[in-house]
Phi, psi and omega in degrees: 000135184272125179287134175304136183102340182271203179230130176266100183066246178245017175259119175284136182245137182227173180251148179220166178239131174293116180260342187209136169223124173239113177268116177284327172201185196288339183239016178224129182211155170256134184230133172252150179210142181246132179290144183301335175273001171085358182260110174280129184294159176283141170199175188250142172305126182105358179270178183226164184229145178257128175238159182216158180214155166284134181249122174312134179082354182256132184293315183270146171289140183257129185232144174213151184258142185222138178301144179274129184262332176282158185262161187298336183288334184276111187255017184269324182192173174249128181250137174231151171244119191236134177257133173291114173287115186242334186228149356284350172223152181293133178299133186291314177283320177298320178295321174294319173301311175295354174249356180277159178242167177302133183103350175288153180261144171228172169254161183208141167250139201303149183305149187207189174089138181266357186299125174072009184294144183297134173282136172247338178225151182275166180301333178296345186095346172292161181293146180267102182252013179290155174299148183246120178256117186248124177251121181230129175255133179058232179286356177288002175282347187306308185289348182271338165306309183295317177300308185301311184294318181300313184290328176292304182301332181257015170070031180295134186263346181307151176283130186235125173242130171250127178245120185233135179242141177210165177290320186228160197284334176281003177268352179281078195303331187232034184298316181295313178304314184287318172308322182287323173290332169298309182303320176301321182298319180289320182290319184278329194101130184294356167281353181242325181208110190248088182225138176227147182235133176226140175227171185212147176238133186272353178232060184301331190290341183284141191299332177290340178261020183304325186279350184288133181236001186275202177301142179237151178113181180289163188293332180294346179297340174296351175254001182276134175289145174271180183305331185274008179083354173266150175267168180294326174301310179305318181297319174304310185266353174077024179199169178283135180275127177238165179290338185275328186253356190217132175241126185264145167234127184222134185222121175167202186291157180306327181293328179287324180295312185296319180298318177295316180290330172305329176269326184277335183296323176301333182278001181077019175286135180235158178268164178293336180291332179244035185303151182289160179311327183278355177094000187284155170185166188231355181231120168252144176213158177221122179250136178244034176163000000 
């Protein structure tokens, strides 16, 4: 086990204290932690942080990486939205986290990763002014919480749309926050802050979701053409979605990524990993399974 404050290879390991736990349901929670030295590290929206805990019966200190939900301008705490892994076997770190209390300590390694960083420029060097569509499945919404608040606090004028999919209404972890950001867009005017949020529930037939009246199906169904040939996303924005006017960011299970690309590929959209010779692309994605 690497001792906190020491170095694992060339990676500095530090301590933090869990200061806030909100259990949305028994296996889904929002956690905030504050570094013990009081200094929240610098990072970029879309990056992840590695945290760790000692687990009873385990010889080694257990660490896992999580996308950061808080935004870089927030220097009070680091926020994470985490699913307790229970199948096929209980996750060692998540089990420990869901049994932790406010005041419990974790270790952390400074934020890193280039996944899902926001594009500011096109390969040509010109400003990237395309609309930003963020598609998150389950806890894959985390980087887009960071994106939305970062773009809001920095006065970004681009059109931003967040689409979130979950099985149950209580898994729409940041519904109120996103709804408030959309209301602010209406109040301020879209020329100042252009933000839209929509969610979908994949199990509308279940009793717990009986109050849901919005979109149903998996989150990628926002990209599936209706009988009129338009997708729900196109109906929302009032125009055809093209490579020239829209950039997609996707985070979730591999099935979500594949489902999104099944709809986008026929339109000529390509991912950053398969970018063209000139460096252009329209889709960034991060899969966690």
